[in-house]
ROGU-529274 format. One line per 3 residues: number of its first residue (from 1); their letters; for each residue x, y, z of N, C-alpha, C. Coordinates in steps of 0.05 Angstrom, whole numbers, plus 5000, padded with zeros to 4 digits. Atoms other than C-alpha are relative to their C-alpha. Last residue first. Layout:
<atoms>
NUM> a> X:Y:Z:X:Y:Z:X:Y:Z | ... .
</atoms>
This chain:
<atoms>
104> sil> 4973:5021:5001:9653:6925:4461:5003:4992:4979 | 4979:4979:5019:9591:6973:4447:5031:4993:5007 | 5011:4997:5025:9538:6915:4461:5024:5017:4995 .
101> nep> 4980:5014:5016:9580:6888:4525:4986:5009:4964 | 4978:4981:5009:9543:6956:4557:5018:4980:4982 | 4991:4985:5031:9481:6913:4547:5028:5011:5000 .
98> nqr> 4988:4970:4990:9497:6861:4599:4999:5021:4971 | 4977:4997:5001:9459:6795:4567:5007:5033:5015 | 4989:5009:4971:9389:6780:4587:5030:5005:4999 .
95> cdr> 5004:4974:4982:9366:6814:4523:5003:4995:5033 | 5020:5003:4977:9401:6770:4487:4992:5018:5020 | 4997:5008:4972:9428:6804:4428:4985:4978:5017 .
92> vad> 5020:5025:4992:9436:6797:4351:5003:4993:5038 | 4997:5021:4970:9474:6856:4331:4978:4993:4995 | 4966:4991:4993:9498:6907:4266:4998:4978:5027 .
89> iyv> 4999:5013:4978:9432:6895:4225:5030:4998:5013 | 4966:5004:4993:9443:6955:4173:4986:4984:5032 | 5004:5003:4973:9369:6968:4146:5022:4983:5000 .
86> tre> 4997:5031:4999:9360:6995:4065:5018:5004:5033 | 5021:5024:5007:9325:7049:4034:5018:4968:5013 | 5021:4999:5023:9359:7109:4058:4988:4980:4996 .
83> iil> 4986:4983:5015:9408:7089:4123:4985:5001:4975 | 5009:4999:5018:9367:7060:4173:5013:5019:4982 | 4994:4969:5014:9404:7027:4233:4982:5001:4971 .
80> fil> 4989:4992:5020:9396:6966:4267:5004:5022:5000 | 4999:4971:4999:9395:6930:4337:5009:5002:4968 | 4987:4995:5019:9356:6860:4343:5008:5030:4996 .
77> kyr> 5005:4965:5009:9335:6845:4399:5021:4995:4978 | 4978:4996:5022:9325:6767:4427:5002:5032:4993 | 4984:4994:4982:9283:6753:4491:5029:5012:4980 .
74> nyf> 5006:5001:4967:9209:6735:4474:5025:5027:5013 | 5011:5022:4986:9216:6712:4402:5012:5010:5027 | 5007:5027:5004:9239:6782:4382:4996:4970:5004 .
71> lyk> 5011:5012:4985:9247:6859:4402:4990:4969:4986 | 5028:5015:5003:9264:6905:4354:5011:4970:5010 | 4995:5028:4992:9320:6959:4362:4976:4990:5002 .
68> ryl> 5034:4999:4991:9332:7027:4328:5003:4968:5008 | 5014:5032:4999:9402:7055:4324:4975:4994:5008 | 4978:5014:5019:9419:7134:4303:4993:4960:4987 .
65> gtp> 5015:4993:5034:9373:7179:4340:5017:4979:4984 | 5037:4996:4990:9426:7176:4409:4987:5009:4958 | 5011:4973:5008:9494:7156:4388:4975:4997:4998 .
62> igd> 5015:4993:5018:9512:7099:4435:4992:5021:4984 | 4981:5011:5023:9559:7095:4486:4988:4998:4972 | 4971:4992:4998:9502:7098:4536:5026:4993:4988 .
59> lvl> 4981:5018:4992:9443:7062:4507:5024:5026:5001 | 4990:4986:4983:9377:7085:4479:5016:4995:5015 | 4988:5013:4985:9357:7054:4416:5014:5021:5013 .
56> lpf> 4965:4991:4999:9305:7079:4378:5009:4991:5027 | 4993:4984:4980:9235:7042:4377:5028:5009:4991 | 4991:5016:4981:9215:6998:4313:5006:5025:5016 .
53> rep> 5021:4994:4978:9162:7036:4271:5017:4986:5020 | 5000:4974:4990:9223:7058:4218:4969:4994:5030 | 4986:4995:4981:9228:6992:4197:4998:5021:5020 .
50> tqe> 5011:4979:4978:9165:6981:4171:5029:5005:5016 | 5025:4981:5004:9172:6933:4103:5000:5026:5015 | 4999:4989:5034:9238:6903:4095:4983:5026:5001 .
47> ler> 4987:4983:5000:9240:6899:4174:5003:5008:4967 | 5008:4968:4990:9183:6863:4177:5017:5021:4999 | 5021:4992:5020:9211:6802:4128:4988:5030:5011 .
44> lss> 4996:4990:5028:9271:6805:4170:4983:5014:4977 | 4992:4979:4996:9237:6787:4231:5009:5022:4974 | 5025:4984:4998:9203:6735:4205:4997:5021:5004 .
41> rfa> 5007:4990:5024:9269:6707:4191:4975:5003:4994 | 4972:4992:5026:9296:6714:4252:4985:5007:4978 | 5003:4968:4994:9227:6690:4286:5025:5015:4985 .
38> asl> 5023:4991:5014:9243:6617:4240:4987:5034:5018 | 4996:4995:5030:9311:6616:4268:4976:5009:4986 | 4978:4980:5000:9291:6623:4339:4997:5009:4975 .
35> kka> 5022:4979:5003:9232:6570:4323:5015:5023:5007 | 5019:5009:5040:9283:6519:4299:4984:5027:5001 | 4988:4992:5013:9320:6529:4373:4994:5009:4963 .
32> asi> 4996:4969:4993:9264:6529:4413:5018:5010:4973 | 5026:4988:5010:9252:6453:4369:5001:5028:5009 | 5001:4990:5031:9323:6438:4380:4979:5009:4989 .
29> svr> 5023:5014:5011:9318:6440:4458:5004:5010:4969 | 5019:4995:4982:9375:6458:4505:4975:4981:4988 | 4993:5022:4974:9442:6449:4465:4976:4986:5017 .
26> slf> 5004:5023:5010:9393:6477:4408:5017:4977:5020 | 5029:5012:5003:9392:6539:4444:4997:4975:4994 | 4998:5001:4961:9471:6555:4457:4970:4977:5001 .
23> tvh> 4982:5019:4990:9477:6540:4377:4994:4992:5032 | 5015:5026:5016:9419:6580:4356:5013:4981:5015 | 5025:5004:4990:9446:6635:4398:4988:4973:4998 .
20> qvl> 4996:5001:4973:9517:6633:4378:4978:4997:5013 | 4998:5027:4992:9491:6628:4309:5005:4989:5021 | 5032:5023:5002:9451:6693:4312:5010:4966:5003 .
17> mte> 5013:4999:4966:9517:6726:4347:4968:4984:4994 | 4987:5005:4981:9561:6713:4285:4977:4995:5019 | 4998:5028:5022:9513:6733:4238:5008:4978:5014 .
14> ars> 5019:5010:4993:9510:6795:4277:4990:4972:4996 | 5001:5008:4982:9580:6806:4263:4974:4984:5015 | 4985:5027:4990:9577:6784:4199:5003:4998:5030 .
11> siv> 4966:4997:4994:9536:6845:4192:5009:4974:5003 | 4990:5012:4971:9467:6831:4163:5023:5006:4999 | 4966:5011:5007:9443:6873:4100:5000:4992:5027 .
8> vsy> 5001:4998:4973:9356:6885:4097:5035:4992:4990 | 4972:5017:5011:9340:6925:4026:5004:4990:5036 | 4975:5005:4997:9278:6962:4043:5018:4982:4990 .
5> ksh> 4991:4985:4996:9207:6971:4014:5032:5016:4996 | 4985:4993:4976:9198:6902:3995:5001:5031:5003 | 4982:5004:5005:9140:6885:3950:5013:5014:5025 .
2> tm> 4983:4973:4986:9080:6860:3971:5027:4999:4991 | 4985:5002:4992:9037:6809:3927:5019:5030:5010 .
</atoms>
């Protein structure tokens, strides 16, 4: 049995974003919405083990070297940071959205 190295905290903003993405996708395909939810849960397990393996986020207006990004389910991105043994997920983005909206 593998024990988690990190705890994962999901911000209320990130939770809201995820719900919006799943809701939107469910209007098109319930199956796809379920797959997105499952992929998100799987990504949480990965972040509990090795969050440092994901690349740093480089974007104007975002402090360099602080946030990381994790692409999952083909076009969704988790934006997170690591502080000590805790991973803080701040956003769940659809990569087709304008990245500048991330800082607003």
